[in-house]
C-alpha positions as a LaTeX table, in Angstrom:
\begin{tabular}{lrrr}
\hline
Residue & $x$ (\AA) & $y$ (\AA) & $z$ (\AA) \\
\hline
Unk1 & 7.76 & $-11.14$ & 14.64 \\
Unk2 & 11.49 & $-10.76$ & 13.93 \\
Unk3 & 10.94 & $-10.34$ & 10.18 \\
Unk4 & 9.35 & $-6.95$ & 9.28 \\
Unk5 & 7.32 & $-6.45$ & 6.04 \\
Unk6 & 8.56 & $-3.25$ & 4.40 \\
Unk7 & 5.98 & $-1.80$ & 2.15 \\
Unk8 & 7.51 & 0.99 & $-0.02$ \\
Unk9 & 5.01 & 3.72 & $-1.16$ \\
Unk10 & 7.16 & 6.04 & $-3.34$ \\
Unk11 & 4.61 & 8.30 & $-5.21$ \\
Unk12 & 0.95 & 8.25 & $-4.18$ \\
Unk13 & $-1.51$ & 10.66 & $-5.82$ \\
Unk14 & $-1.01$ & 13.86 & $-3.97$ \\
Unk15 & 2.66 & 15.09 & $-3.91$ \\
Unk16 & 3.64 & 17.07 & $-7.01$ \\
Unk17 & 7.06 & 18.43 & $-8.15$ \\
Unk18 & 5.94 & 21.87 & $-6.96$ \\
Unk19 & 5.69 & 20.33 & $-3.38$ \\
Unk20 & 8.94 & 18.45 & $-3.52$ \\
Unk21 & 11.49 & 17.81 & $-6.29$ \\
Unk22 & 12.08 & 14.32 & $-4.84$ \\
Unk23 & 8.78 & 12.72 & $-5.59$ \\
Unk24 & 9.10 & 10.29 & $-8.51$ \\
Unk25 & 6.52 & 11.09 & $-11.13$ \\
Unk26 & 7.65 & 9.73 & $-14.42$ \\
Unk27 & 7.85 & 6.05 & $-15.08$ \\
Unk28 & 11.62 & 6.30 & $-15.29$ \\
Unk29 & 11.82 & 8.16 & $-11.93$ \\
Unk30 & 9.57 & 5.64 & $-10.13$ \\
Unk31 & 11.59 & 2.74 & $-11.52$ \\
Unk32 & 14.83 & 4.36 & $-10.37$ \\
Unk33 & 13.47 & 4.95 & $-6.93$ \\
Unk34 & 12.19 & 1.32 & $-6.73$ \\
Unk35 & 15.53 & 0.00 & $-7.97$ \\
Unk36 & 17.42 & 1.88 & $-5.37$ \\
Unk37 & 14.99 & 0.77 & $-2.62$ \\
Unk38 & 15.18 & $-2.83$ & $-3.86$ \\
Unk39 & 19.00 & $-2.73$ & $-3.52$ \\
Unk40 & 18.69 & $-1.47$ & 0.05 \\
Unk41 & 16.01 & $-4.01$ & 0.93 \\
Unk42 & 12.22 & $-3.87$ & 0.66 \\
Unk43 & 9.51 & $-6.45$ & 0.76 \\
Unk44 & 7.00 & $-5.00$ & $-1.62$ \\
Unk45 & 6.20 & $-1.85$ & $-3.51$ \\
Unk46 & 2.87 & $-0.09$ & $-3.75$ \\
Unk47 & 2.82 & 1.96 & $-6.95$ \\
Unk48 & 0.70 & 4.72 & $-8.38$ \\
Unk49 & 1.07 & 5.77 & $-11.98$ \\
Unk50 & 1.23 & 9.45 & $-13.07$ \\
Unk51 & 0.56 & 11.18 & $-16.41$ \\
Unk52 & 4.03 & 11.55 & $-17.96$ \\
Unk53 & 3.21 & 15.16 & $-19.16$ \\
Unk54 & 1.69 & 16.88 & $-16.16$ \\
Unk55 & 2.37 & 14.53 & $-13.20$ \\
Unk56 & $-1.24$ & 14.14 & $-12.46$ \\
Unk57 & $-2.53$ & 10.76 & $-11.22$ \\
Unk58 & $-3.26$ & 8.23 & $-14.08$ \\
Unk59 & $-5.34$ & 5.10 & $-14.07$ \\
Unk60 & $-4.30$ & 3.76 & $-17.52$ \\
Unk61 & $-2.83$ & 0.25 & $-17.56$ \\
Unk62 & $-0.35$ & 1.37 & $-20.16$ \\
Unk63 & 1.35 & 3.77 & $-17.67$ \\
Unk64 & 1.40 & 1.06 & $-15.08$ \\
Unk65 & 2.83 & $-1.43$ & $-17.69$ \\
Unk66 & 5.85 & 0.84 & $-18.21$ \\
Unk67 & 6.58 & 0.93 & $-14.57$ \\
Unk68 & 6.06 & $-2.82$ & $-13.96$ \\
Unk69 & 8.22 & $-3.72$ & $-16.96$ \\
Unk70 & 10.99 & $-1.52$ & $-15.75$ \\
Unk71 & 10.84 & $-3.08$ & $-12.24$ \\
Unk72 & 10.88 & $-6.65$ & $-13.65$ \\
Unk73 & 14.03 & $-5.84$ & $-15.60$ \\
Unk74 & 15.97 & $-5.78$ & $-12.36$ \\
Unk75 & 13.74 & $-7.90$ & $-10.11$ \\
Unk76 & 11.46 & $-10.86$ & $-10.89$ \\
Unk77 & 10.84 & $-11.55$ & $-7.13$ \\
Unk78 & 9.81 & $-8.10$ & $-5.79$ \\
Unk79 & 6.05 & $-8.06$ & $-4.92$ \\
Unk80 & 4.34 & $-5.33$ & $-6.92$ \\
Unk81 & 1.06 & $-3.87$ & $-5.79$ \\
Unk82 & $-0.86$ & $-1.40$ & $-7.92$ \\
Unk83 & $-3.54$ & 1.15 & $-6.90$ \\
Unk84 & $-7.18$ & 0.92 & $-7.66$ \\
Unk85 & $-7.97$ & 4.14 & $-5.70$ \\
Unk86 & $-11.19$ & 6.05 & $-6.38$ \\
Unk87 & $-9.81$ & 9.20 & $-5.04$ \\
Unk88 & $-9.42$ & 10.82 & $-8.45$ \\
Unk89 & $-11.12$ & 8.29 & $-10.77$ \\
Unk90 & $-14.33$ & 6.91 & $-9.11$ \\
Unk91 & $-15.52$ & 5.09 & $-12.27$ \\
Unk92 & $-15.35$ & 1.36 & $-11.86$ \\
Unk93 & $-13.97$ & 0.79 & $-15.44$ \\
Unk94 & $-11.09$ & 3.11 & $-14.83$ \\
Unk95 & $-10.23$ & 1.61 & $-11.46$ \\
Unk96 & $-10.33$ & $-1.91$ & $-12.95$ \\
Unk97 & $-8.12$ & $-0.94$ & $-15.98$ \\
Unk98 & $-4.80$ & $-1.94$ & $-14.31$ \\
Unk99 & $-6.26$ & $-5.26$ & $-13.20$ \\
Unk100 & $-6.38$ & $-6.35$ & $-16.87$ \\
Unk101 & $-2.58$ & $-6.48$ & $-17.38$ \\
Unk102 & $-1.39$ & $-10.00$ & $-18.12$ \\
Unk103 & 1.75 & $-12.13$ & $-18.23$ \\
Unk104 & 4.82 & $-10.61$ & $-16.73$ \\
Unk105 & 3.07 & $-7.28$ & $-16.51$ \\
Unk106 & 0.25 & $-8.55$ & $-14.14$ \\
Unk107 & 0.61 & $-7.10$ & $-10.69$ \\
Unk108 & 0.92 & $-9.39$ & $-7.71$ \\
Unk109 & $-1.39$ & $-7.31$ & $-5.55$ \\
Unk110 & $-3.88$ & $-4.43$ & $-5.90$ \\
Unk111 & $-5.10$ & $-1.96$ & $-3.32$ \\
Unk112 & $-8.64$ & $-2.29$ & $-1.92$ \\
Unk113 & $-9.96$ & 0.46 & 0.37 \\
Unk114 & $-12.75$ & $-1.07$ & 2.47 \\
Unk115 & $-15.11$ & 1.99 & 2.70 \\
Unk116 & $-15.50$ & 5.57 & 1.70 \\
Unk117 & $-13.58$ & 8.26 & 3.57 \\
Unk118 & $-12.67$ & 11.86 & 3.45 \\
Unk119 & $-9.16$ & 13.13 & 3.15 \\
Unk120 & $-8.16$ & 16.82 & 3.96 \\
Unk121 & $-9.37$ & 18.19 & 0.71 \\
Unk122 & $-10.89$ & 15.28 & $-1.17$ \\
Unk123 & $-13.10$ & 12.28 & $-0.67$ \\
Unk124 & $-12.48$ & 8.73 & $-1.68$ \\
Unk125 & $-15.77$ & 7.12 & $-2.56$ \\
Unk126 & $-15.79$ & 3.29 & $-2.28$ \\
Unk127 & $-19.36$ & 2.00 & $-2.55$ \\
Unk128 & $-20.09$ & $-1.56$ & $-1.51$ \\
Unk129 & $-20.81$ & $-2.61$ & $-5.12$ \\
Unk130 & $-17.56$ & $-1.10$ & $-6.28$ \\
Unk131 & $-15.59$ & $-2.92$ & $-3.50$ \\
Unk132 & $-17.21$ & $-6.23$ & $-4.41$ \\
Unk133 & $-16.68$ & $-5.78$ & $-8.15$ \\
Unk134 & $-13.00$ & $-4.91$ & $-7.64$ \\
Unk135 & $-12.61$ & $-7.88$ & $-5.30$ \\
Unk136 & $-14.22$ & $-10.26$ & $-7.81$ \\
Unk137 & $-11.96$ & $-8.98$ & $-10.63$ \\
Unk138 & $-8.91$ & $-9.46$ & $-8.39$ \\
Unk139 & $-9.87$ & $-13.02$ & $-7.52$ \\
Unk140 & $-10.55$ & $-14.01$ & $-11.10$ \\
Unk141 & $-7.20$ & $-12.84$ & $-12.18$ \\
Unk142 & $-5.27$ & $-14.25$ & $-9.27$ \\
Unk143 & $-4.33$ & $-10.82$ & $-7.79$ \\
Unk144 & $-4.09$ & $-10.58$ & $-4.05$ \\
Unk145 & $-5.96$ & $-7.65$ & $-2.47$ \\
Unk146 & $-4.00$ & $-5.28$ & $-0.39$ \\
Unk147 & $-6.62$ & $-4.29$ & 2.17 \\
Unk148 & $-6.47$ & $-0.53$ & 3.09 \\
Unk149 & $-7.93$ & 0.24 & 6.48 \\
Unk150 & $-8.31$ & 3.78 & 7.89 \\
Unk151 & $-10.65$ & 3.13 & 10.87 \\
Unk152 & $-12.26$ & 0.47 & 12.89 \\
Unk153 & $-15.39$ & 0.32 & 10.69 \\
Unk154 & $-13.34$ & $-0.90$ & 7.77 \\
Unk155 & $-12.18$ & $-3.81$ & 9.99 \\
Unk156 & $-15.73$ & $-4.62$ & 10.68 \\
Unk157 & $-16.51$ & $-4.55$ & 6.96 \\
Unk158 & $-13.51$ & $-6.84$ & 6.37 \\
Unk159 & $-14.95$ & $-9.29$ & 8.87 \\
Unk160 & $-18.29$ & $-9.13$ & 6.95 \\
Unk161 & $-16.60$ & $-10.06$ & 3.75 \\
Unk162 & $-14.82$ & $-12.94$ & 5.50 \\
Unk163 & $-18.10$ & $-14.11$ & 7.03 \\
Unk164 & $-19.64$ & $-14.12$ & 3.53 \\
Unk165 & $-16.75$ & $-16.12$ & 2.11 \\
Unk166 & $-15.56$ & $-13.21$ & $-0.06$ \\
Unk167 & $-12.15$ & $-12.87$ & 1.68 \\
Unk168 & $-10.05$ & $-15.78$ & 2.71 \\
Unk169 & $-6.93$ & $-16.12$ & 4.93 \\
Unk170 & $-4.10$ & $-15.17$ & 4.67 \\
Unk171 & $-4.89$ & $-11.37$ & 4.48 \\
Unk172 & $-2.61$ & $-8.52$ & 4.01 \\
Unk173 & $-3.76$ & $-5.35$ & 5.68 \\
Unk174 & $-2.37$ & $-1.70$ & 5.85 \\
Unk175 & $-3.57$ & 0.19 & 8.91 \\
Unk176 & $-3.11$ & 3.81 & 7.92 \\
Unk177 & $-3.42$ & 6.39 & 10.70 \\
Unk178 & $-3.33$ & 10.12 & 11.02 \\
Unk179 & $-5.79$ & 11.10 & 8.30 \\
Unk180 & $-7.84$ & 14.03 & 9.48 \\
Unk181 & $-11.28$ & 12.18 & 9.22 \\
Unk182 & $-10.25$ & 8.72 & 10.38 \\
Unk183 & $-8.25$ & 6.96 & 13.06 \\
Unk184 & $-5.64$ & 8.94 & 14.70 \\
Unk185 & $-2.06$ & 7.73 & 15.59 \\
Unk186 & $-2.45$ & 7.24 & 19.30 \\
Unk187 & $-1.93$ & 3.96 & 21.19 \\
Unk188 & $-5.44$ & 3.50 & 22.26 \\
Unk189 & $-6.95$ & 3.72 & 18.66 \\
Unk190 & $-4.12$ & 1.71 & 17.20 \\
Unk191 & $-4.40$ & $-0.94$ & 19.92 \\
Unk192 & $-8.15$ & $-1.42$ & 19.42 \\
Unk193 & $-7.56$ & $-1.83$ & 15.60 \\
Unk194 & $-4.82$ & $-4.31$ & 16.01 \\
Unk195 & $-6.76$ & $-6.28$ & 18.53 \\
Unk196 & $-9.82$ & $-6.36$ & 16.27 \\
Unk197 & $-8.00$ & $-7.73$ & 13.31 \\
Unk198 & $-9.11$ & $-11.21$ & 12.32 \\
Unk199 & $-6.75$ & $-14.18$ & 12.56 \\
Unk200 & $-4.56$ & $-14.77$ & 9.56 \\
Unk201 & $-3.58$ & $-11.11$ & 9.03 \\
Unk202 & $-0.20$ & $-9.88$ & 7.87 \\
Unk203 & $-0.22$ & $-6.29$ & 8.78 \\
Unk204 & 1.78 & $-3.06$ & 8.10 \\
Unk205 & 1.32 & 0.31 & 9.76 \\
Unk206 & 1.47 & 3.61 & 8.02 \\
Unk207 & 1.14 & 7.16 & 9.17 \\
Unk208 & 0.12 & 10.22 & 7.23 \\
Unk209 & 2.23 & 13.29 & 7.56 \\
Unk210 & 4.00 & 13.58 & 10.93 \\
Unk211 & 2.45 & 10.35 & 11.92 \\
Unk212 & 4.63 & 8.43 & 9.64 \\
Unk213 & 7.78 & 8.20 & 11.86 \\
Unk214 & 5.97 & 7.46 & 15.08 \\
Unk215 & 3.89 & 4.66 & 13.39 \\
Unk216 & 6.92 & 3.29 & 11.70 \\
Unk217 & 8.86 & 3.22 & 14.99 \\
Unk218 & 6.02 & 1.67 & 16.92 \\
Unk219 & 5.52 & $-1.00$ & 14.19 \\
Unk220 & 9.11 & $-2.09$ & 14.24 \\
Unk221 & 9.19 & $-2.29$ & 18.09 \\
Unk222 & 6.16 & $-4.40$ & 17.96 \\
Unk223 & 7.27 & $-6.67$ & 15.18 \\
Unk224 & 4.56 & $-5.42$ & 12.83 \\
Unk225 & 5.13 & $-4.49$ & 9.20 \\
Unk226 & 5.97 & $-0.99$ & 8.08 \\
Unk227 & 4.60 & 1.18 & 5.26 \\
Unk228 & 6.77 & 4.18 & 4.41 \\
Unk229 & 7.51 & 6.53 & 1.49 \\
Unk230 & 6.71 & 9.99 & $-0.04$ \\
Unk231 & 3.12 & 8.93 & $-0.66$ \\
Unk232 & 2.40 & 9.44 & 3.07 \\
Unk233 & 4.82 & 12.13 & 4.07 \\
Unk234 & 7.19 & 14.46 & 2.13 \\
Unk235 & 9.08 & 15.69 & 5.10 \\
Unk236 & 11.91 & 13.91 & 6.82 \\
Unk237 & 11.46 & 15.89 & 10.25 \\
Unk238 & 8.52 & 16.87 & 12.34 \\
Unk239 & 9.47 & 20.54 & 12.13 \\
Unk240 & 9.19 & 20.28 & 8.38 \\
Unk241 & 12.51 & 21.84 & 7.67 \\
Unk242 & 13.96 & 19.11 & 5.44 \\
Unk243 & 12.24 & 17.52 & 2.49 \\
Unk244 & 12.70 & 13.82 & 2.40 \\
Unk245 & 13.93 & 11.49 & $-0.34$ \\
Unk246 & 12.51 & 8.05 & $-0.52$ \\
Unk247 & 15.80 & 6.43 & 0.18 \\
Unk248 & 16.17 & 8.66 & 3.34 \\
Unk249 & 12.91 & 7.28 & 4.74 \\
Unk250 & 13.82 & 3.74 & 3.88 \\
Unk251 & 17.32 & 3.95 & 5.37 \\
Unk252 & 15.70 & 5.17 & 8.56 \\
Unk253 & 13.46 & 2.23 & 8.74 \\
Unk254 & 16.46 & $-0.05$ & 8.22 \\
Unk255 & 18.23 & 1.71 & 11.04 \\
Unk256 & 15.29 & 1.30 & 13.37 \\
Unk257 & 15.01 & $-2.33$ & 12.33 \\
Unk258 & 18.67 & $-3.04$ & 13.21 \\
Unk259 & 18.42 & $-1.21$ & 16.54 \\
Unk260 & 15.40 & $-3.39$ & 17.46 \\
Unk261 & 17.04 & $-6.63$ & 16.28 \\
Unk262 & 14.60 & $-7.22$ & 13.54 \\
Unk263 & 15.11 & $-8.01$ & 9.85 \\
Unk264 & 13.44 & $-6.99$ & 6.61 \\
Unk265 & 11.34 & $-9.71$ & 5.17 \\
Unk266 & 12.36 & $-10.60$ & 1.54 \\
Unk267 & 9.81 & $-10.73$ & $-1.27$ \\
Unk268 & 10.23 & $-14.53$ & $-1.57$ \\
Unk269 & 9.42 & $-14.94$ & 2.21 \\
Unk270 & 6.45 & $-12.65$ & 1.81 \\
Unk271 & 5.27 & $-14.70$ & $-1.15$ \\
Unk272 & 5.38 & $-17.86$ & 0.93 \\
Unk273 & 3.35 & $-16.21$ & 3.64 \\
Unk274 & 0.67 & $-15.41$ & 1.04 \\
Unk275 & 0.89 & $-18.78$ & $-0.67$ \\
Unk276 & $-2.22$ & $-20.05$ & 1.30 \\
Unk277 & $-4.33$ & $-17.51$ & $-0.57$ \\
Unk278 & $-6.92$ & $-19.21$ & $-2.68$ \\
Unk279 & $-9.20$ & $-18.06$ & $-5.57$ \\
Unk280 & $-12.78$ & $-18.90$ & $-5.33$ \\
Unk281 & $-16.23$ & $-18.07$ & $-6.76$ \\
Unk282 & $-17.86$ & $-15.00$ & $-5.34$ \\
Unk283 & $-20.86$ & $-15.82$ & $-3.24$ \\
Unk284 & $-24.08$ & $-13.77$ & $-3.20$ \\
Unk285 & $-24.63$ & $-11.47$ & $-0.22$ \\
\hline
\end{tabular}
């Protein structure tokens, strides 16, 4: 594909100011980073809210509302995806809180991790009942799921949900490689995952830590979407001598895109790709 989805992940839940001064933590910082990214050219943004006082992850819809409102002041078109991660807040009510935003504050998309997994120092628990409840809430509110996939088993679970009529094409999937307990960023594992994706998938590749640049480069060469930002890697170089800024990582993706004769997909184009998504009643399983 000549047009590349660029999914910008500016903050995440892990990097703190003590790790890098460049990670945007406050609503104002996140908004400023997204504005700068939007002016350069991105397709969508995947946002995590933080506590304004201590920078810790925050699930509260009020914090997300401040960020979304600030983004909407300069862009009505940018596709905004929010996090429903259970990595810090496993309770379903907390994970659903952001989904209750309405009107101009309602997110376009919300993340949905398709199984439990271990990170380096923390688990992300996603029980089947939780996944189905989040999915039902997204559908009822017209929010498109951003399917987060860390290994082949999650693709199999995605196919199960499709078979049961709980997911319908078109799908948007992030393949995230390089986590210590899931799929690694090598050609064999990536190739199997890409080959196993169901029809009707829009896909972006992300890499954790030093895997970010190789996955970004490979994605662009293949005409697959890119996920990049300080959420996945705070370093600009593999030797970890230079801390990255979000704009540095995005400019690098633009350079690689130009070299490969590709273009960044606009938000409006991405919205058209997702337009076939339908809302429907959840079926029993």
